[in-house]
C-alpha atoms as one frame of an Amber mdcrd trajectory, in Angstrom:
protein
   3.966 -29.811  18.932   4.406 -26.085  19.529   2.386 -25.218  16.430  -0.341
 -27.785  17.190  -0.833 -26.535  20.738  -0.153 -22.845  20.099  -0.670 -20.826
  16.948  -2.014 -23.820  15.018  -5.056 -24.228  17.259  -6.811 -21.248  15.689
  -5.994 -22.042  12.054  -9.272 -23.873  11.302 -11.173 -20.597  11.815  -8.511
 -17.869  11.879  -6.074 -18.116   9.009  -2.704 -16.472   8.667  -4.055 -13.652
   6.488  -6.819 -12.759   8.954  -4.226 -12.800  11.722  -1.893 -10.544   9.734
  -4.717  -8.105   8.980  -5.703  -8.105  12.664  -2.242  -7.289  14.024  -1.343
  -4.961  11.167   0.672  -5.613   8.038   3.247  -3.019   9.068   3.961  -5.048
  12.216   4.066  -8.303  10.235   6.530  -6.724   7.798   8.736  -5.385  10.596
   8.840  -8.795  12.281   9.623 -10.577   9.017  12.351  -8.084   8.130  13.926
  -8.690  11.545  13.556 -12.488  11.734  13.853 -13.740   8.150  17.583 -13.015
   7.690  18.240 -15.678  10.337  15.653 -18.167   9.048  15.491 -17.894   5.299
  17.509 -17.231   2.158  15.168 -14.323   1.414  16.269 -11.765   4.011  13.140
  -9.601   3.961   9.362  -9.680   3.757   7.810 -10.769   0.458   7.076  -8.273
  -2.325   3.296  -8.436  -1.856   3.569  -7.533   1.824   5.984  -4.693   1.030
   3.586  -3.365  -1.636   0.598  -3.455   0.709   2.459  -1.623   3.466   3.840
   0.971   1.026   0.331   1.644  -0.310  -1.116   2.047   3.199  -3.067  -1.234
   3.167  -2.228  -2.160   6.746  -5.098  -4.512   7.558  -8.373  -4.100   9.389
  -7.331  -0.783  10.969  -7.186   0.872   7.539 -10.041  -1.166   6.026  -7.789
  -2.982   3.553  -5.027  -5.548   3.847  -5.205  -9.065   2.533  -8.987  -8.744
   2.953 -11.384  -5.890   2.286 -12.424  -5.022   5.837 -15.016  -2.524   4.633
 -17.025  -5.624   3.659 -15.966  -7.823   6.617 -16.203  -7.401  10.369 -13.002
  -7.930  12.374 -14.921  -8.101  15.651 -17.057 -10.919  14.219 -13.929 -12.724
  12.987 -12.334 -12.440  16.433 -15.543 -13.639  18.119 -15.676 -16.680  15.785
 -12.036 -17.463  16.597 -12.615 -17.086  20.334 -15.752 -19.289  20.324 -13.825
 -22.003  18.499 -10.874 -21.843  20.906 -13.106 -21.935  23.984 -15.020 -24.932
  22.641 -11.779 -26.631  21.649 -10.058 -26.059  24.978 -13.104 -27.353  26.843
 -12.794 -30.537  24.838 -16.045 -30.039  22.985 -14.902 -30.771  19.464 -13.782
 -33.769  17.466 -10.605 -31.841  16.630  -9.746 -31.356  20.307 -10.394 -35.031
  21.045  -8.136 -36.075  18.160  -5.368 -33.668  19.192  -5.569 -34.730  22.842
  -5.317 -38.348  21.747  -2.091 -37.640  19.854  -0.542 -35.374  22.490  -1.242
 -37.426  25.606   1.728 -39.385  26.910   1.714 -43.185  26.597  -0.473 -44.807
  29.227  -2.373 -41.561  29.873  -6.114 -42.100  30.460  -8.096 -41.461  27.302
  -5.492 -42.840  24.940  -4.874 -46.327  23.700  -1.126 -45.837  23.547   0.906
 -48.294  25.534   3.698 -47.177  27.819
């Protein structure tokens, strides 16, 4: 539920690699190095992420990360994400209607779930 109504909402138009490039791969690495020891058997960020950070490929701010941002526009990517989220949250998409159907409590108007 938390993923569907939080981070997951933007995934149809804003994938995890775009997000990482937007916030900075150095920040992503620092967060993973801090959190992964408590969540995973691998206690640090993956080798690819470590290599990118070590080589200075930190995302859109440096022009290179998982994507080549010299050929892409981060502002356009953010605008596309924001348009999608606004439309979704206003209920103007089939995806939002489907999600609302599954998240509404039983007996809630707009669902055919029975209490």
